[in-house]
C-alpha positions in Angstrom: -155.0 50.4 55.1 -157.2 53.5 54.8 -159.0 54.3 58.0 -160.8 57.3 56.6 -164.1 55.7 56.3 -164.1 54.0 59.8 -165.1 57.0 61.7 -168.3 57.1 59.8 -169.1 53.4 60.2 -172.2 52.6 62.3 -171.9 52.0 66.0 -172.8 48.4 65.2 -170.0 48.1 62.7 -167.6 49.5 65.2 -168.8 47.0 67.8 -168.4 44.1 65.6 -165.6 42.1 66.6 -164.6 40.5 63.3 -164.9 43.7 61.3 -162.7 45.6 63.9 -160.2 42.7 64.0 -159.9 42.9 60.3 -159.4 46.7 60.5 -157.0 46.5 63.4 -154.8 43.9 61.5 -154.7 46.4 58.6 -154.0 49.4 60.9 -153.4 49.4 64.6 -154.9 52.7 65.0 -158.4 51.2 64.3 -158.5 50.3 67.9 -159.1 54.1 68.7 -162.4 53.9 66.8 -163.6 50.5 68.2 -166.5 50.2 70.5 -165.6 50.4 74.2 -166.3 46.7 74.8 -163.7 45.8 72.1 -161.3 48.1 73.8 -161.7 45.9 76.7 -161.4 42.7 74.8 -158.1 41.3 75.6 -157.7 39.5 72.2 -158.7 42.5 70.2 -156.2 44.7 72.1 -153.5 42.2 71.8 -153.9 42.0 68.1 -153.4 46.0 67.8 -150.5 45.7 70.2 -148.7 43.0 68.2 -149.0 45.4 65.2 -147.8 48.3 67.2 -147.4 48.5 70.9 -148.7 52.3 70.9 -152.1 50.7 70.5 -152.1 50.1 74.2 -153.0 53.9 74.6 -156.5 53.1 73.2 -157.2 50.0 75.4 -159.5 50.1 78.3 -158.2 51.4 81.7 -158.5 47.8 82.9 -156.3 46.4 80.2 -153.8 49.4 80.5 -153.5 48.2 84.3 -152.8 44.5 83.2 -149.3 43.6 84.1 -148.9 40.8 81.6 -149.7 43.1 78.8 -147.6 45.8 80.4 -144.5 43.8 80.5 -144.8 43.1 76.8 -145.3 46.7 76.0 -142.1 47.5 78.1 -140.2 45.1 75.9 -141.7 46.7 72.6 -141.7 50.2 73.3 -139.4 50.7 76.3 -140.0 51.5 79.9 -140.7 55.3 79.6 -143.3 54.9 76.9 -144.9 52.1 78.8 -145.1 54.3 81.7 -146.8 57.1 79.9 -149.4 54.7 78.5 -149.9 52.6 81.7 -153.0 53.2 83.9 -152.4 55.0 87.1 -152.7 52.0 89.3 -150.0 50.4 87.2 -147.7 53.2 87.5 -148.2 52.9 91.4 -147.3 49.1 91.2 -143.9 48.5 92.8 -143.2 45.4 90.6 -144.1 47.1 87.4 -142.1 50.2 88.1 -139.1 48.1 89.3 -139.4 46.2 86.0 -139.3 49.4 84.0 -136.3 50.8 85.9 -134.4 47.6 85.3 -135.4 47.9 81.6 -133.8 51.3 81.2 -130.7 51.6 79.1 -129.2 54.6 80.7 -129.5 56.9 83.7 -131.5 59.5 81.7 -134.1 56.9 81.1 -134.1 55.8 84.7 -134.7 59.6 85.8 -137.6 59.9 83.4 -139.1 56.6 84.7 -138.8 57.9 88.3 -140.7 61.0 87.1 -143.5 59.0 85.7 -143.8 56.6 88.6 -146.5 57.1 91.4 -145.0 58.9 94.3 -145.7 56.1 96.9 -144.0 53.4 94.8 -141.3 55.8 93.8 -140.2 56.3 97.4 -140.3 52.7 98.1 -138.0 51.9 95.0 -135.6 54.7 95.7 -135.3 53.5 99.3 -134.6 49.8 97.9 -132.2 51.5 95.4 -130.3 53.5 97.9 -130.1 50.4 100.3 -128.6 48.3 97.6 -126.2 50.9 96.5 -125.1 51.4 100.2 -124.7 47.6 100.6 -122.7 47.3 97.4 -120.5 50.1 98.5 -120.1 48.6 101.8 -119.0 45.1 100.3 -116.5 46.9 97.9 -115.0 48.7 101.0 -114.8 45.5 103.0 -113.2 43.7 99.9 -110.5 46.4 99.9 -109.8 46.0 103.5 -108.8 42.4 103.1 
């Protein structure tokens, strides 16, 4: 479980899939020391995320933009942390940000998620949210009239 020798390992060892998978299964932080090609390897990254979802931080930008992985990270870490770790393209993805907002447990988390979301998607989601709130209020008022 000691990673102290890994930074001194040869480039070849840190690029060896089996060596790094063994290291990652022992300590998810080993992903940070893996060769870039392994940080782009879905199975290697998934092994690290299964150990601790914070490992997503060390994945390639491509895998930090992967929605399937992102939804799992939201489930494991929460929406705010997932938005922190997600690639910019994913933070600008309406479906992902809406999923994060629905996963929030309270209004403070929602506000933090809004702060982390891309501006374009934020405006779309806020408009959608305002529309739904207005529609629900209108239905409630109509229900009181009858």
